C-alpha positions in Angstrom: -25.6 1.0 4.5 -25.1 4.5 3.3 -25.6 5.5 -0.3 -22.9 7.3 -2.3 -24.6 10.6 -1.7 -25.2 10.1 2.0 -22.1 10.4 4.1 -21.7 8.0 7.0 -22.2 9.3 10.6 -18.5 8.6 11.1 -17.6 11.0 8.3 -20.1 13.6 9.5 -18.7 13.4 13.0 -15.1 13.7 11.7 -16.1 16.7 9.6 -17.6 18.4 12.7 -14.4 17.6 14.7 -12.2 19.0 11.9 -14.2 22.2 11.5 -14.0 22.6 15.3 -10.3 22.2 15.4 -9.4 24.4 12.5 -12.0 26.9 13.3 -10.6 27.3 16.9 -7.1 27.6 15.5 -8.3 30.3 13.1 -9.9 32.5 15.7 -7.2 31.9 18.4 -5.6 35.3 17.8 -8.8 36.9 19.3 -8.0 35.1 22.6 -4.3 35.8 22.7 -4.8 39.5 22.0 -6.8 39.7 25.3 -3.4 38.8 27.0 -1.6 41.6 25.2 -0.8 43.3 28.6 1.2 40.3 29.6 4.8 39.7 28.1 4.8 37.0 25.4 7.4 35.0 27.2 5.2 34.8 30.3 2.1 33.9 28.3 4.1 31.1 26.7 5.0 29.8 30.1 1.4 29.7 31.2 0.4 28.2 27.9 2.9 25.3 28.3 2.2 24.6 32.0 -1.6 24.6 31.8 -1.6 22.7 28.5 0.4 20.0 30.3 -2.1 19.9 33.1 -4.9 19.5 30.6 -3.1 16.8 28.6 -2.1 14.9 31.8 -5.6 14.9 33.2 -7.0 13.8 29.8 -4.4 11.0 29.5 -5.2 9.9 33.0 -8.9 9.8 32.3 -8.3 7.8 29.1 -5.8 5.4 30.6 -2.9 6.4 28.4 -0.4 7.7 31.1 1.4 4.4 30.7 2.3 5.4 27.2 3.9 8.6 28.5 5.9 6.7 31.1 7.1 4.2 28.4 8.2 7.2 26.2 10.2 8.5 29.2 12.1 5.2 29.5 12.9 5.1 25.8 16.1 7.1 25.1 15.5 7.3 21.4 11.9 8.6 21.9 13.1 11.0 24.5 15.5 12.6 22.1 13.0 12.8 19.2 10.1 14.0 21.3 12.4 16.4 23.1 13.4 18.0 19.7 9.7 18.1 18.8 8.9 19.9 22.0 11.6 22.6 21.2 10.0 23.1 17.8 6.4 23.4 19.0 7.4 25.6 21.9 9.2 28.0 19.6 6.2 27.9 17.3 3.9 28.8 20.1 6.1 31.7 21.2 6.3 33.2 17.7 2.6 32.9 17.3 1.8 34.6 20.6 4.4 37.3 20.0 3.1 38.0 16.5 -0.5 38.4 17.7 0.6 40.8 20.5 2.7 42.8 18.1 -0.1 43.1 15.4 1.5 40.8 12.8 -1.2 38.2 12.4 -1.2 38.6 8.6 2.4 37.3 8.6 1.4 34.4 10.9 -1.4 33.6 8.4 1.1 33.6 5.6 3.3 31.2 7.5 0.5 28.7 8.0 -0.4 28.9 4.4 3.3 28.1 3.5 3.6 25.3 6.1 1.9 22.5 4.0 4.1 23.3 1.0 7.2 23.3 3.2 6.1 19.9 4.6 6.0 18.6 1.0 9.6 19.8 0.5 10.8 18.2 3.8 9.1 14.9 2.7 11.1 15.1 -0.6 14.5 16.0 0.7 14.5 14.4 4.1 12.3 11.4 3.8 13.0 10.8 0.1 9.3 11.0 -0.9 8.6 11.5 -4.6 7.3 14.9 -5.7 4.5 15.2 -8.3 4.8 17.9 -10.9 1.9 19.9 -9.4 3.6 19.7 -5.9 6.8 21.1 -7.4 4.8 23.9 -9.0 3.1 24.5 -5.7 6.5 25.0 -3.9 7.7 27.3 -6.7 4.7 29.6 -6.4 4.9 29.7 -2.7 8.6 30.6 -3.0 7.7 33.5 -5.3 5.1 34.7 -2.8 7.8 34.8 0.0 10.2 36.6 -2.3 7.5 39.3 -3.1 6.7 39.6 0.7 10.4 40.0 1.4 10.8 42.7 -1.3 7.8 44.6 -0.1 8.9 44.7 3.5 12.5 45.2 2.6 13.3 42.5 5.2 12.9 38.8 5.6 9.4 37.9 6.7 10.9 36.0 9.7 7.6 35.4 11.5 6.1 33.7 8.6 9.2 31.6 7.9 9.6 30.9 11.6 6.1 29.6 12.0 6.2 27.5 8.8 9.7 26.1 9.5 9.1 25.3 13.2 5.8 23.6 12.6 7.1 21.8 9.5 10.1 20.3 11.5 7.7 19.5 14.3 5.5 17.5 11.9 8.5 15.8 10.4 9.6 14.7 13.9 6.2 13.5 14.9 5.8 11.6 11.7 8.9 9.6 12.4 7.8 8.6 15.9 5.4 5.7 16.9 3.6 7.3 19.8 0.0 8.4 19.7 -0.8 12.1 19.4 -2.0 12.4 23.0 1.0 10.6 24.4 3.4 12.7 22.3 1.7 16.0 23.3 1.7 15.1 26.9 5.3 14.2 26.8 6.2 17.4 24.9 4.4 19.7 27.3 5.9 17.8 30.2 9.4 18.5 28.9 8.6 22.1 28.2 6.7 22.7 31.5 9.9 22.1 33.6 11.7 25.2 32.5 8.4 27.1 31.9 7.3 26.6 35.5 10.8 27.5 36.7 10.6 30.8 34.8 7.1 31.6 36.1 8.2 31.0 39.6 11.3 33.2 39.1 9.1 36.0 37.7 6.7 35.7 40.7 9.6 35.8 43.2 10.7 39.1 41.6 7.2 40.5 41.7 7.1 40.7 37.9 4.5 37.9 37.2 0.9 38.7 36.3 -0.6 35.6 38.0 -2.6 36.2 41.3 -1.4 39.8 41.5 -4.0 41.7 39.5 -7.4 41.2 38.1 -9.1 37.8 38.2 -9.9 38.0 34.6 -6.1 37.9 33.8 -5.7 34.8 36.0 -8.6 33.0 34.2 -7.2 33.9 30.8 -3.7 32.6 31.7 -5.3 29.3 33.0 -7.5 29.1 29.9 -4.4 29.2 27.7 -4.0 25.5 28.4 -7.4 24.3 27.1 -7.1 26.8 24.2 -3.9 25.1 23.2 -5.0 21.5 23.9 -8.6 21.3 22.8 -8.1 22.0 19.1 -5.4 19.4 18.9 -7.7 16.7 20.5 -10.5 17.7 18.0 -8.0 17.3 15.2 -6.9 13.8 16.3 -10.6 12.7 16.3 -11.1 14.3 12.8 -8.0 12.7 11.4 -9.2 9.2 12.4 -12.5 9.6 10.6 -11.8 11.6 7.5 -9.9 10.9 4.2 -6.7 12.7 3.4 -8.4 15.0 0.8 -10.9 16.3 3.3 -8.2 16.9 6.0 -6.0 18.6 3.4 -8.6 21.1 2.5 -9.8 21.7 6.0 -6.2 22.7 7.1 -6.5 25.9 5.2 -9.5 27.0 7.2 -7.2 28.2 10.0 -4.9 30.6 8.2 -7.9 31.8 6.1 -9.7 32.8 9.3 -6.4 34.3 10.7 -6.2 36.4 7.5 -9.8 37.7 8.0 -9.2 38.4 11.7 -6.0 40.3 10.9 -7.6 42.4 8.2 -11.2 42.9 9.4 -11.0 42.7 13.2 -7.4 43.9 13.9 -7.3 46.3 11.0 -3.8 45.3 9.8 -2.7 46.9 6.6 -3.2 44.9 3.4 -1.6 46.6 0.4 -1.5 45.4 -3.2 2.0 43.9 -2.9 1.0 41.9 0.2 -2.1 40.7 -1.6 0.0 39.7 -4.6 2.3 37.7 -2.3 -0.7 35.9 -0.8 -2.0 35.3 -4.4 1.1 33.4 -5.4 0.8 31.3 -2.2 -2.9 30.7 -2.7 -2.3 29.6 -6.3 0.3 27.1 -5.0 -2.2 25.8 -2.5 -4.7 25.3 -5.3 -2.1 23.2 -7.1 -1.5 21.3 -3.8 -5.3 20.7 -3.5 -5.4 19.2 -7.0 -2.5 16.9 -6.1 -4.1 15.8 -2.9 -7.2 14.8 -4.8 -5.2 12.7 -7.1 -3.5 10.9 -4.1 -6.5 10.6 -1.9 -5.9 6.9 -1.3 -3.1 7.8 1.2 -3.9 7.5 5.0 -4.4 10.9 6.8 -1.9 12.6 8.9 -2.4 12.4 12.6 0.0 15.0 13.9 -0.6 18.7 14.3 0.1 21.9 16.5 
C-alpha cells in the first residue's frame, strides 16, 4: 500500500510520461525551425508520411493493426476519422508554417485558448453543462483574443486556426470508440496517400528536398515522423495513469514552453499589449484549473495532437 503522501509507482510513471509528452510538444518549434529552408507544405508531407510509418510499425509490434483494418471496414468510422484527419493535418500545417515564419507566440496563444474552446464545444455541441468558472474562463479568453486582434489590427488567424482545428479534432476523436493508436494510424494513413503523391510530384519536378542535398536535411525530414508520433504515445500512457486534474494542468506546459522559446530563443517581439492579451487568457486558464479541481472525479481525456 502507498500512504496518502507517497504517490504510487503508476502515478509517478504517468507523471513522467506526461512531462515527456508536453515537454516535447513545447520544444518542438526548435526542431521545425531547423527545416526552415524547406517549404512548409513539403515538410507537412514528410511529417505525415513518416508519422504513418512510425504508427504502422508500432501498431504491428503491439498487435493492433487489426483495429485499423476494422476501422477501414466501418463506413461511419471512416467518415469520422477522415474528418479528424483533415483537422489534425491542417493543425500540423499551420503549426509548421507559423514556426517557419517566426510566429510561435501566436501558436502559443492558440494552444492556450484550445482547452477553453474545447469547453465551449462541449457545451454547444455535446450539450455538456458549463460551470460558472468555466463560463468566466471562456469570457476572459475571448477578451484576450479581442485585445490581440486590436493590437495587430488583424485577426490572429494562426492562433484561432490552431485552437479551432485541434478543438474540432478533439471533439471528433471524443465521439469515436477506437483507441488513440488505432485512430492515429488510420488518420495518418488517410493523409499519407495525398501527401506521398505530392512528395513524388515534387521529386519528379526536381523541386523536392529529399535525397538531393545534404544528408542532414534527409535525416530531419525522416525524423519528422517520430517527432510527431512519440509525444502522442507518451500522452496516451500518461492519460491512462493520471487523474484528470493532473492531466489538465500538464497540458499548459507545452504552450508555456512555446512562449518561452518564442521570446527567449527566437527573439519574437513581446509588447505590453500582447502581454496583456496573454494575461487575460492566463487568468481564464486559472479559472479553468480551479474548475478542473472541483470536477477531478471525471475520467481523463485520451485524445490529443
